[in-house]
C-alpha positions, 0 to 999 in steps of 0.5 A: 484489433478485430471487431470481436476483440474490441467488443470483448475488450470494451465489455470487460473494461466497463464491467471491471470499472463498474465493480472497481467503483462499487468496491471503492465506494464500499471501502470509502463508506466504511472509512466514513463510518470509522471517522464519525467517531472523531467528529467534533474533535477540534475543527474536524467537521463533517466536511473535513471527514468527507475530504479525508475519505475522498483523499483516502480512496486512492489508498484502497486501489491496490486492494480493490483492483485485483478483485475488481478485475476478477469479478468484472471479467467473470461478469463479462464472460458470464454475459457473453456465455449466457447470450451464446456469444462464446459458442459462436466465437468458438464455432468460428475458429477462435480458441480460448487463448485468442478470446483471452487476449483482449481480456489480458489487455484489460488486466495489463491496463488495470495493472498499470493503473494500479502501479501509477496510482500507488506510486504517484497518487496514493502517497501524496493523497494519504499524507495530505489526508493524515495531515489534515486530520491531525491538524483539524483534531489538534493532535500530534503524529501517533508514536509507537512509544509513550516516550515518543519516536526513537530512531538510530542515527549512526552512533547516536540514538535520537528521541523525539517526543512529538513530530508535527504534520509539517515534519517539525520536531519538538522536544529532541534528545540526542544520545551520542555514543562512541565506537566502544558504545560509551555515552559521550554526550547528550543534546537536547533541543526544543525544536528542529526544522529541516531547511532542505540540507540539514536540521536547524535546532533551536535552544540547543543544550549540548552536554559532552561527557568525559571520564573526568567531567561533564561540560555543557553549552547552550546554542540559540540555533545550531545545525545538525547533520543527520541521516534522518530526513523528512521523507523518512518521517513519512512512515509516521503518517503513511502506513508502509502499504501506502508508501511509494516504492521509492520511499520504501526503498529509501527507508529500507536502506536507512534501516539496513544501514542502522542494522534494524529489521526491515521485513515489514517494509520489504514485504510492502515493497514486494507487494507493490511489485506483485499486485499489478501482475495479479490483475493479469493473473485474475484474468487467467483465473476468470477465463475458464469460467466463461466456458463452463456450461450455464447450468453450472452457475449462470451469471449470478453464480459466477459473480458469487464465485468471483467474490469468494475467490477475491476474498480468498485471494485477499485472505491468503495475501494477509495470512502469508504477510503475517506468517512471513513477519512472524517466521522471518520468511523471505519477503519475496516468498511471502508476497508472491506465493498467493499470486502463484497459487492463483496463477497455477489454478487458472492455468490448470483449469484452462488446460482441463477445459481445453481437453473437453 
């Protein structure tokens, strides 16, 4: 890599890092303000709130990085344009594409960082943060219904009143049906814990229902083979957008086998694939702004433009996700469309400026 390319790479990298840290600090501040509402509940002290906010920070990387790349690269280009360095580079024979190569490398680098953090760091840190808060506030894992957590397991429907942070199940009801959708049994257990291969149910009352009679048995401890695994219960602790791609894929597979709707989780999975690419797209969108005349904006104006474009990108992503869920659009279409629109805009602007 030539001296000029190394210079552009370094300046852009430092600018993006600075913006990313600033945005993460802003998101963390808002998390801190929100968590203050729970201060004093149980053992949820100020120290634990700080730890929770720190552990939640990696979860914002997917949202922050594309915007940080856009604003940071715009700032770096605006600075070089202000100092007439871009003019000198062009005068020496460097085209816009050659100047953009080191910037694209920065975009690819942050795309990889986004993917690695989203896959390896965020799922663990988010789960740890949620478990710590639940234990400190002496609450249980939030449920979607007052009657508890419901899940389909083959020909059975399982109702769990409470799911503890360590994936222990409390107050379990299993409604067993045959292939004709006739109720053939109801099992009730006080507790259930996974031993690595299957669930161990304690104080199990098993009732078998036939046309003529109902028979009941009691087991102090019983084994329960189920498609439900502790990993699937992570959806109660970690929102789909902060789960790893492998966990999302496993849960989508589970829902598909039980003929349940998977749209939200498929959109979250595709978003994890698209967001790293978005970093490179933001570079292509930012590149033309560096070649605009200084009187058309200056450093401050270009940074403001970057902020507006970054907000627009996030808004478009949210809008397409919600519209996709409401209208049953293809998950690929819902997640890829905003990125394609920004890519097309960037390429069009590059072409217009190249013709000048």
